[in-house]
N, C-alpha and C positions, 0 to 999 in steps of 0.2 A: 450770581445773577440768576434770573428766572430760567433762562435756557440751560444753565448748568444743572440746576436742580431738577429740571425736567429730564435731562440726560441721565442723571443719577437714578431717578425713579425708574426710567426705562431699563437701565442696567440691572437694577434690583429685580425688576419683573422678569427680565430675560434669564438672569442667574437663578432666580427661584424656580422658573419654569424648567430650566435645564436640570436643576437639582431634583425636582420632582420626577422628571422623566427618567433620570439615572436611578433614583430610588426605586421606581416602579419596575424598571428593567432588572435591577438587582434582585428585587423580590421575586420576579418571574423566573429568573435563573435559579434562585434558591429553591423555589417550589419544584422546578423541573429536575434539579439535582436530587431533591428529596424523593420525588416520584421514581427517578432512576435507581436510587439507592434501595427503595422498597422493592422494586422489580428484581434487582440483583439479589437481595436477601431472600425473596421468594424463590428465585431460580436456584439459589444455593440450598435452600431447605428442600426443594423438590429433588435436587441432585443427591442430597444426603439420604432422603427417603428411598430413592431409587437404588442407591448404593446399598442401603440396609436390606432392601428386597432381594438384591442380587446375592448378598452375603447369605441371607436366610435360605434362598433357593439352592445355593451351593452346599450349604450345610445339610439341607433336606436330601439333596442328591447323595451326599456322602453317607448320611444315615441310611438311606435306602440301599446303597451298595453294601454297607456294613451288615445290615439286617439280612440281606440275601446271602452273604458269605457265612454268617453265623448259622442261618437256617440250614445251609448245606452241610456245615461242619457237625451240627447236632443230629441231623437225620441219620447219619451212618451208625453212630453208637446206639441210637434209639432203636434202629432195626435189630441190632445185636441183642439189646436188652429184651426186646419183645420175643425174640427166638428163645432166649434162655428162660423167660417167664413161661412160655408155652410148655417147655420141657418140664419145668417144675410143677405146673398145674396138672400135667398128665401123670405125675408120680403120686398124687394124693387121691383118695376116694372122691368121686364126683359130688357126693352129697355133704362133704365135710365143710366146716367153716373155713379151713385153709383154702379149699378149692374156690369157694365163693370170693374170698379175698383176692385170690389169684386172678379170677375172672374180672374182678373190679380193677385190678392193676393193669390187666391187658386192655380193658376199656379206656383207662386213663392214658396208657401209652398211645393208643389209637387217637385219642383226643389231642394229645400233644403233637402227634404227627399231622393231624388235620390243621392244628393251629400253626405249625411251621409252614404248611402249604399255603395258608392264607397270608402269612407274613411274606412269603415269596411272591405270591400273586400281587400283593399290595406294593411291594418294592419294585417289581418289574413292570407291572401294568397299571398300578394305581387303583385296582378294583377291590371293592370290599366284599364281605361274605353276603350270600343271598339270604334273605329273611324268609321265614315260613312260620305257620302257626305252631307254637311250641306249648305243650302241656306243662304248666308251671309245677304241678305236683311231681312230674317226672324229674324236674330240676331239683326240688327239695329232697326227694328220695335219693337221688344220685349223690348230692352233697352229704347227706346224712350217712350214706354208706362210706364215702371217702374219709370222713373224719371219725368214723366209729372206733377204729382201733386206737387212734391217738387220744380220743376222748375217754375211752375205757381205761387206758393207762392212768389218766388223771382223775378217775372216778367221776367223770362228768357224763351225765345222761344227755342224749340228743332226742328231742321230740319233734315230730312232723305232724302238722295239722292243716286244716283248711279244705275248702271245696276241691274235689278231685278233677273237675271238668273245666277249670279255668285255662284259657290259652292266651298267649301274647304273640304278636308278630315280631319275631326276633330270630337270633341265631342261637341254637341250643348250647353249643360249646362256649359261646361268649357268656351266656347267662350262668352256666356252671362255673366258669372262671371267676366271675364277679362275686357270686354268692359264696363260693368256696373261700375266696379271699376274706370276705367279711366274717364267715364262720370261723376260720382259723384265727382271725383277730379276736373274735369273741372268746375262743378257747384260751388264747393267750391272756386276755383280760381277766379271766377267772383266776388265773395264777396258780400258785402252789397250795391252795387251801385244801386240796384233796377231795373236794366235792363241788357240785354246781350243776347247772342245767343250761342248755342251749336249745332254743326253740326256733324252728323254721316253719313259717306259716304263710300259706297262700290266702289272699283275701281280695275283696272287691271294694273299691272306694265308691260308694253309692252316689254321692252328689255329682261326681264327674264320670261315673260308670267306667272307672279304670281298674285294671287288675294289677296286683303287685305281690311281692314276696317280702316278708318282714323277718329279719334275723335279730333275735333278742337273747339276752343272757342275764343271769343274776349276779354278775361280777360287780366290782366296785365302779362308781361313776367315773367318767373321764375327768382328770384333774383340770381345774380352772385354767391353768396356764396352757393346756393343750386343746381347749375347746375350739379355738379358731382353726 
């Protein structure tokens, strides 16, 4: 009958409407769950990052304590070595090459002592070395003196050149440590050929008006596999 068909149509409309409402609610719940999952993932990532920071902080603290302990342990024998070196220097003529080498050795012992002091200061207070205007020519001459004996044994000449009045705002002992490491690497790169040359040069980079120290040698080029 027409009334039955009308009732069926109304039921279809009602069921369709309810289904649409349920689908919309389900979609909203899914979106809310996805948003909550995203927030939880972000919170987990933040927690892991914080955990990593705490781990690194703990490691840095452990490294600081280890550094302080090592510095204390090294200082005592270093003082003994310096005392022995002073006695040996006093036993040779003041103008001799041995005396000059001995004075250089005393200077390096003092540099190591100052380096240990800075490590201690950094480990205990977190403070770095104070910077001051440093004559770069003084750095190259100190390094040349330090590697002279080792270079002479390998028949390697050490040349120093460049303007004598260039200065950089830095810490002198740090510069010596860096340039000395590069110079020793250059000496090693020359190898056992029995001859060679290392050049320590101060210079000015005119376009940027910056000063620098260049360490060069005539040893073989760096192998391609080690360039990086």
